[in-house]
N, C-alpha and C positions, 0 to 999 in steps of 0.2 A: 504495501500501499508506502502511497505517497500523495504528497502535495498536490492538488492542481491552483492552476489562475485564476482560471473562471469559475469552477465552485467556489472554486470561494469566494467568488466577487460575488459571483450567484446568490446566495449563503449572506452575502452580510447585506443584500438591498433590502431579501425579501425579510433579515432582521427590522431591520430598518420601518422597512413597508408595518411586517410586524405592531410594534413598538408606534410607530404613529397609529394608528388604529385600535391599538389596546387592542389587540385580538391572536388565537396565538392559533395558525390554522391551516395550509397545508396551499391555499388558495389565497394566491395575493390579494390584491385591486385591483393586478392588470394581470391575468395570468393564472391559472385552473389547478398550477400542480407545479412541481418540480421539474417535466419534460417540458410543457413549456417556456420553463426562465429558465435553464443551462442554453434550451434547446436560441432564444434568442441573442445570447451570446458567441455562439458559433460554440457550441461543444455536445454532437455525434455521441451519444446514449445506443450501449444495446438496451441498456432497463439503467427504470433510472428510482432511486428512490432516496428517502428521507428523513429524519428520526425529530424531533419537533421537541421538547424539553427542557422547562423555568426554572437557569440556573441548573448546575455545573452536577450538583445535591442531587438530585433528579433526575440528571440522566448515568452517574455515579450509579445508583440505585436499581434503575431497567437494570444496566448493565451483569448488575457482580446474583442481580435472580435469575438469573440465565435466561429473563424474556429471550426473545428471533431478537428484538435488537438490539445482544448479545453478538447476535451468528450475523446477522447486515451488514452491525460496523465490522466483525473480523471481516471480512468478504473481500478480494480487489480486487 
């Protein structure tokens, strides 16, 4: 697994959009989901998925409990 600038940019924009709207959702104010957002920036995914959590403690709790989010986050 390695960092990708386009994906980081899409995530940051979506995080700001959610904060401005006061909502945590996969749908953005200008997109229906993560696939549409990353494709708009030029990324060509085979499959797109995203995890949304309110702060690092929420994410770590889900990850440690072995939920499907853990498996998704470890897939490269």
